[in-house]
C-alpha positions in Angstrom: 20.2 18.7 1.7 20.4 21.1 -1.3 16.7 21.7 -2.4 16.3 21.4 -6.1 13.0 22.3 -7.7 12.2 19.2 -9.9 8.7 20.0 -11.0 6.9 22.5 -13.3 3.8 23.9 -11.6 0.7 21.9 -12.7 -2.5 23.9 -12.7 -4.7 20.9 -11.6 -2.6 20.5 -8.5 -2.7 24.1 -7.3 -4.8 25.2 -4.3 -7.1 28.3 -4.8 -6.7 31.1 -2.3 -8.2 34.6 -1.8 -5.1 36.2 -3.6 -4.6 33.6 -6.2 -3.4 30.0 -6.6 -0.9 28.4 -4.3 1.5 25.4 -4.7 2.1 22.9 -1.8 5.5 21.4 -1.5 5.8 18.1 0.4 8.7 16.0 1.5 8.4 12.8 3.7 10.5 11.2 6.3 9.2 7.7 6.6 10.3 5.6 9.6 10.2 1.9 8.8 10.9 -0.7 11.5 13.4 -3.2 10.3 12.2 -6.8 10.1 14.6 -8.4 12.6 14.2 -10.7 15.7 16.6 -8.5 17.6 17.2 -4.8 18.2 19.7 -2.6 16.4 22.4 -2.7 19.1 21.2 -5.5 21.5 19.8 -9.0 21.5 16.4 -8.0 22.9 13.4 -9.3 21.2 11.4 -7.1 18.9 8.0 -9.0 19.3 5.1 -6.7 19.2 2.5 -6.8 22.0 4.6 -8.0 24.9 4.0 -6.7 28.5 5.6 -3.3 29.1 9.5 -3.5 29.6 9.5 -7.2 28.7 11.9 -6.6 25.8 14.6 -4.7 27.5 18.2 -5.7 27.9 21.0 -4.0 30.0 22.1 -2.2 26.8 18.5 -0.9 26.0 18.4 0.4 29.6 21.7 2.1 29.3 23.3 0.6 32.3 26.8 1.8 33.0 29.4 -0.1 31.1 27.0 -1.5 28.5 28.2 -0.9 24.9 26.1 -1.3 21.7 27.0 -4.1 19.2 25.7 -3.7 15.6 23.1 -6.2 14.4 24.4 -7.5 11.0 20.8 -8.5 9.9 19.7 -4.9 10.2 22.5 -3.7 8.1 21.6 -6.3 5.5 17.9 -5.2 5.6 18.9 -1.7 5.1 21.0 -2.6 2.1 18.3 -4.7 0.6 15.9 -1.7 1.0 18.4 0.6 -0.7 18.8 -1.8 -3.6 14.9 -2.0 -4.0 14.9 1.9 -4.1 17.5 1.9 -6.8 19.7 3.9 -4.5 23.4 4.3 -4.1 24.8 1.9 -1.4 27.5 3.7 0.6 30.3 1.2 1.3 31.3 3.2 4.4 28.8 4.9 6.9 29.1 6.3 10.3 26.8 6.1 13.4 26.4 9.4 15.2 25.0 10.4 18.6 22.0 12.8 18.1 21.8 14.7 21.3 18.3 15.5 22.5 16.3 15.2 25.7 14.7 11.8 25.2 12.7 10.8 28.4 11.9 7.5 26.8 15.5 6.8 25.6 17.6 6.0 28.7 21.1 7.1 27.4 19.7 10.6 26.6 20.8 10.6 23.0 19.8 8.6 19.9 22.2 6.5 17.9 21.5 7.6 14.3 23.4 8.4 11.1 23.9 12.0 9.8 26.4 13.1 7.2 27.4 9.6 6.2 24.3 7.3 5.9 24.3 3.7 4.7 22.2 4.5 1.7 22.3 7.5 -0.5 20.1 8.9 -3.3 17.4 6.7 -5.1 14.0 6.9 -6.7 10.5 5.8 -6.4 7.8 5.9 -9.3 4.4 6.5 -8.2 1.3 6.2 -10.3 -1.8 8.5 -10.1 -5.1 7.4 -11.6 -6.9 6.2 -13.5 -8.3 9.3 -14.9 -11.7 9.5 -16.8 -10.0 8.1 -19.9 -8.4 5.2 -17.9 -4.9 6.6 -18.1 -2.3 6.7 -15.3 0.2 9.4 -14.6 3.7 8.2 -13.4 5.8 10.6 -11.4 9.3 10.0 -10.1 10.0 10.9 -6.6 13.6 11.4 -5.4 15.0 9.6 -2.3 17.6 11.7 -0.5 18.9 9.1 1.8 18.1 6.0 4.0 19.8 5.8 7.5 19.6 3.4 10.3 18.8 4.6 13.8 17.3 3.3 17.0 13.7 3.8 18.0 12.8 5.5 21.3 10.5 3.9 24.0 7.0 5.1 24.8 5.7 7.3 27.6 2.3 6.4 29.1 0.6 9.4 30.8 -2.7 7.6 31.8 -1.5 5.1 34.3 -1.1 7.5 37.3 -2.5 10.8 38.3 0.9 12.4 39.1 3.5 10.4 37.2 4.3 9.2 33.7 5.3 5.7 33.2 7.7 4.5 30.4 7.7 1.3 28.3 11.1 0.5 26.8 10.1 -2.3 24.6 10.6 -0.3 21.4 13.7 1.5 22.8 16.6 0.4 20.6 14.4 -1.2 17.8 16.1 -0.7 14.4 14.5 1.9 12.2 15.2 2.8 8.6 14.6 6.5 8.1 13.8 7.0 4.4 13.9 10.6 3.5 12.4 11.8 0.3 13.2 15.0 -1.7 10.6 17.6 -1.6 9.2 16.5 -5.0 5.6 15.9 -4.0 2.9 18.5 -5.0 -0.4 17.1 -3.7 -1.8 15.1 -0.9 -2.6 12.4 -3.4 0.9 12.2 -4.5 2.1 11.8 -0.8 -0.4 9.1 -0.2 0.6 7.3 -3.3 4.3 7.6 -2.3 3.8 6.1 1.2 1.6 3.3 -0.4 4.3 2.6 -2.9 7.1 2.6 -0.3 5.2 0.3 2.0 4.6 -2.1 -0.9 8.3 -2.1 -1.7 9.5 -2.9 1.8 6.8 -5.6 2.1 8.0 -7.2 -1.1 11.6 -7.0 0.2 10.6 -8.5 3.6 12.5 -5.6 5.2 9.6 -4.1 7.1 6.0 -5.5 7.7 4.6 -2.1 7.0 2.0 -2.4 9.8 1.1 1.3 10.4 -1.4 0.4 13.2 1.4 -1.2 15.2 3.8 1.7 14.5 6.0 -0.4 12.3 5.7 2.4 9.6 5.1 6.0 10.3 5.6 9.3 8.5 6.9 12.7 9.4 5.3 15.0 6.8 7.1 18.3 5.8 4.7 20.9 4.3 5.3 24.3 2.9 3.4 26.5 0.4 4.5 29.0 -2.1 3.2 31.0 -5.1 3.5 28.7 -8.2 7.1 28.6 -9.3 8.3 31.0 -6.6 10.8 30.5 -3.9 10.4 27.7 -1.5 8.4 28.6 1.7 9.1 27.9 5.4 8.2 24.3 6.1 6.5 22.8 9.1 6.9 19.2 10.0 3.9 17.0 11.2 5.2 14.3 13.4 4.3 10.6 13.5 1.4 10.3 11.2 0.4 6.6 11.3 -2.1 6.2 8.4 -2.0 6.8 4.8 -5.4 8.5 4.9 -4.3 10.7 7.8 -1.1 11.7 5.7 -3.5 13.2 3.1 -5.8 14.8 5.6 -2.8 16.4 7.5 -1.3 17.8 4.3 -4.5 19.4 3.1 -5.2 20.9 6.6 -1.6 22.2 7.1 -1.5 23.6 3.5 -4.7 25.5 4.1 -3.5 26.8 7.5 -0.4 28.2 5.9 -2.2 29.8 2.9 -4.6 31.5 5.3 -1.7 33.0 7.5 0.2 34.1 4.4 -2.8 35.8 2.8 -3.6 37.7 6.0 -0.1 39.2 5.9 1.5 36.7 8.6 4.6 34.6 8.4 5.0 30.9 8.9 7.2 29.9 11.8 9.2 26.7 11.3 7.9 24.3 13.9 7.0 20.8 14.6 3.3 20.0 14.7 0.9 17.2 15.5 -2.2 16.1 13.4 -5.4 15.6 15.2 -7.5 13.3 13.1 -10.7 13.9 15.2 -10.6 17.7 14.6 -8.9 17.3 11.2 -6.3 19.9 12.0 -2.7 20.3 13.0 -1.5 21.9 16.3 1.9 23.2 17.4 4.1 20.8 19.3 7.4 22.6 19.5 9.7 25.0 17.6 11.5 23.1 14.9 15.2 22.0 15.5 17.9 22.3 12.9 20.8 19.7 12.6 23.1 22.1 14.7 20.6 21.9 17.5 21.3 18.1 17.9 25.0 18.5 18.2 25.8 15.4 16.2 29.1 13.7 16.6 30.4 10.2 15.7 29.5 7.6 18.3 32.7 6.7 20.1 31.6 3.1 20.9 30.8 2.2 17.2 33.4 1.8 14.5 32.5 3.1 11.0 30.4 0.5 9.1 32.3 -0.8 6.2 31.6 -3.5 3.6 32.6 -4.5 0.0 31.0 -5.0 -3.4 30.8 -8.7 -2.7 28.5 -8.1 0.4 26.2 -6.1 -1.8 26.2 -8.4 -4.6 25.3 -11.3 -2.4 22.3 -9.5 -1.2 21.3 -8.2 -4.6 21.1 -11.7 -6.2 18.4 -12.8 -3.7 16.1 -9.9 -4.2 12.5 -10.7 -5.2 10.8 -9.4 -8.2 9.6 -5.9 -7.2 6.3 -4.3 -7.9 7.2 -2.2 -11.0 8.9 -5.2 -12.7 6.0 -7.5 -11.8 3.5 -5.0 -13.2 5.4 -4.6 -16.4 5.5 -8.5 -16.7 1.8 -8.8 -16.1 1.0 -6.2 -18.7 3.6 -7.3 -21.3 3.5 -11.1 -21.0 0.0 -11.8 -19.6 -1.8 -9.0 -21.6 -3.4 -7.5 -18.4 -4.5 -3.8 -18.4 -2.4 -1.3 -16.5 -5.2 -1.0 -14.0 -5.6 -4.6 -13.4 -1.8 -5.2 -13.0 -1.5 -2.2 -10.6 -4.2 -3.7 -8.3 -2.7 -7.1 -8.4 0.9 -6.0 -7.6 -0.2 -3.5 -4.9 0.1 -6.3 -2.3 2.6 -9.2 -2.5 0.3 -11.7 -1.1 -2.4 -10.8 -3.7 0.1 -11.1 -6.5 1.3 -14.4 -5.2 -2.3 -15.7 -5.1 -2.9 -14.5 -8.6 0.2 -16.2 -10.0 -0.8 -19.4 -8.5 -4.2 -19.1 -10.2 -2.7 -18.1 -13.5 -1.1 -21.6 -13.6 -4.7 -22.9 -13.4 -6.7 -20.5 -15.6 -6.6 -17.8 -18.3 -4.7 -14.8 -17.1 -7.3 -12.1 -17.8 -10.2 -14.2 -16.5 -8.2 -15.0 -13.4 -7.4 -11.2 -12.9 -11.1 -10.4 -13.2 -12.2 -12.9 -10.6 -9.4 -12.0 -8.1 -10.1 -8.3 -8.3 -13.8 -8.2 -8.5 -15.0 -11.4 -6.7 -12.2 -12.4 -4.3 -10.9 -9.0 -3.2 -14.6 -7.7 -3.1 -15.6 -10.5 -0.8 -12.6 -10.0 1.4 -13.1 -6.4 1.7 -16.9 -6.9 2.6 -15.8 -9.4 5.2 -13.0 -7.2 6.6 -10.4 -9.9 5.8 -6.8 -9.9 4.3 -5.8 -12.1 1.5 -4.0 -14.3 4.0 -7.5 -15.0 5.6 -9.2 -16.1 2.3 -11.4 -19.2 2.7 -11.1 -19.7 -1.0 -7.7 -21.1 -2.0 -6.2 -20.5 -5.5 -6.8 -24.3 -6.3 -10.5 -23.9 -5.4 -11.0 -20.8 -7.5 -9.0 -22.3 -10.3 -11.5 -25.2 -10.3 -14.4 -22.9 -10.5 -12.9 -21.2 -13.6 -12.1 -24.6 -15.2 -15.8 -25.5 -14.9 -16.7 -22.4 -16.6 -14.2 -23.0 -19.4 -15.3 -26.6 -19.9 -19.0 -25.3 -20.2 -20.0 -27.4 -17.1 -21.4 -24.2 -15.4 -22.3 -20.8 -16.5 -20.9 -17.5 -15.2 -24.0 -17.0 -13.1 -23.8 -20.5 -11.5 -20.1 -19.9 -11.0 -21.0 -16.9 -8.8 -23.3 -19.1 -6.7 -20.6 -21.8 -6.6 -18.1 -19.2 -5.3 -20.4 -18.2 -2.5 -20.8 -21.8 -1.4 -17.1 -22.5 -1.3 -16.5 -19.2 0.5 -19.0 -20.1 3.1 -18.7 -23.9 3.4 -15.5 -24.9 1.6 -15.2 -28.1 -0.4 -14.2 -29.2 -3.9 -16.0 -27.1 -6.5 -16.4 -30.1 -8.9 -17.8 -32.3 -6.3 -20.4 -29.5 -5.2 -21.5 -29.2 -8.7 -22.2 -32.8 -9.1 -23.8 -33.3 -5.8 -26.1 -30.1 -5.9 -27.1 -30.5 -9.6 -25.6 -27.2 -10.6 -24.5 -28.2 -14.2 -25.8 -25.9 -16.8 -28.3 -27.2 -19.3 -26.8 -27.5 -22.8 -29.6 -29.6 -24.3 -30.9 -27.2 -26.9 -34.2 -29.2 -27.0 -34.8 -28.5 -23.2 -33.8 -24.9 -23.6 -36.0 -24.4 -26.7 -39.1 -25.6 -24.7 -38.4 -22.9 -22.1 -38.0 -20.2 -24.8 -41.2 -21.2 -26.5 -43.2 -21.0 -23.1 -41.8 -17.6 -22.3 -42.6 -16.2 -25.8 -46.1 -17.7 -25.6 -46.7 -16.1 -22.3 -45.6 -12.7 -23.4 -47.1 -12.1 -26.9 -47.2 -8.2 -26.5 -43.5 -8.0 -25.6 -42.7 -10.4 -28.6 -44.6 -8.1 -30.9 -42.5 -5.2 -29.8 -39.1 -7.0 -30.5 -39.5 -6.3 -34.3 -39.4 -2.5 -33.7 -37.1 -2.7 -30.8 -34.5 -5.7 -31.2 -32.9 -4.9 -27.8 -35.9 -6.2 -26.1 -34.8 -9.7 -26.9 -32.5 -9.3 -23.9 -35.5 -9.3 -21.7 -36.6 -12.7 -23.0 -33.0 -14.1 -22.5 -33.3 -13.0 -18.8 -36.7 -14.5 -18.3 -35.4 -17.8 -19.8 -32.3 -17.7 -17.6 -34.6 -17.1 -14.6 -36.9 -19.9 -15.5 -34.1 -22.3 -15.8 -32.6 -21.1 -12.4 -29.6 -19.9 -14.2 -28.6 -23.4 -15.5 -29.4 -22.8 -19.2 -26.4 -22.2 -21.4 -26.4 -18.4 -22.0 -25.0 -18.6 -25.6 -27.7 -21.2 -26.5 -30.5 -19.2 -24.9 -29.5 -15.9 -26.9 -29.2 -17.8 -30.2 -32.6 -19.5 -29.7 -34.4 -16.3 -28.5 -33.1 -14.3 -31.5 -34.2 -17.2 -33.9 -37.6 -17.5 -32.5 -38.2 -13.7 -32.4 -36.7 -13.2 -35.8 -33.9 -10.9 -34.6 -31.2 -11.0 -37.3 -28.6 -8.5 -35.9 
């Protein structure tokens, strides 16, 4: 890969050191497990959580005479992902043997792609923010390539005091290795990139993005340099399996390299591991270059070739992707960029919201989904797929507000009831007497009682009109939140002589 410097040094992203500022250069290799029922070159299951070596065929075990056969669905998933990344789809690609000592890959080499990958250059746009003024900064990150390869198995060192055991369930599972260009200049940018990439593949249905199950993990390449100077020597941090750890690993490694350089040392190109407990990276092995792997075309697999019709058939079934959906939410529904960004960050959330929009005002619906629903889910440690409040139930609550049957305060209480007990919101309001009081005569009586009981406060309102809000709160409290807020405000101002 020819390294091209695409960014002008930004002072707010520079890292201070003893000898001046430094700039961190970041590139990511994200391994995304392809969503497929079978492995890349065999019919073995890819189901997660099975007993060790339950998902292993003779091909996966590299038994003599067993030949790989390409899984067409994995090819389609890679092309879909390439289209989602606005990348070049190569009509002809080649599978290569990557020679390396793999104790958990029985054939002793990995079937991957090198010079001729299935997908070429593309782009991802990430957004950082909002800043103090509520603005977002959009940054375009280049994609160098996407290639298909098989995953390795897993060594287990804690099963026996003298031996290591091996689980080959993952051996041969299809991976998409998505290689970025070294276009990122901060840990926040790298975290935003992984987040956006995971969102895209989830929208496409090409990878489930579950980092805790190993379905998506990142190799993080980090180097530092004086701002605008020559690129430094990079170190690769292997198999980082959470977005938070990606950020921590970058910050730790950048600081380590800066300290070495400022003391007059040099950076050795190597592969490192990140220890999240200690918050630091440690050396794993010296870094290999491409020639160390002795790539050559796999003689058991023909070149992979397809035509424009194959790509067009896949392209027509692609879903609306996050950037397009966000633009539609802002342009057509009038949402703020922030609200739209939150709603499209998870496909299941955006699907929920779109169902709700059919039942309610778009901006009000966005506010309730972001603040009330997602807030409650986060507090309960649940995902949107586990929500006890359906779009239809929340839509009914918002309809009751719009119709003036309940106030916003009552709606919060009603949401809690539906969350904990379920049921039809309209029926709950009827059965529990939760309708707001709109009878101005009844409200006026409460207002008069509150003012009569607080003559000193009432006298102060003439000099400080904002104190009228205190009376509004007392009336709402006395009515147990059932009084119509607009009617209460109007009557309080009238009774206290507040004209503004």
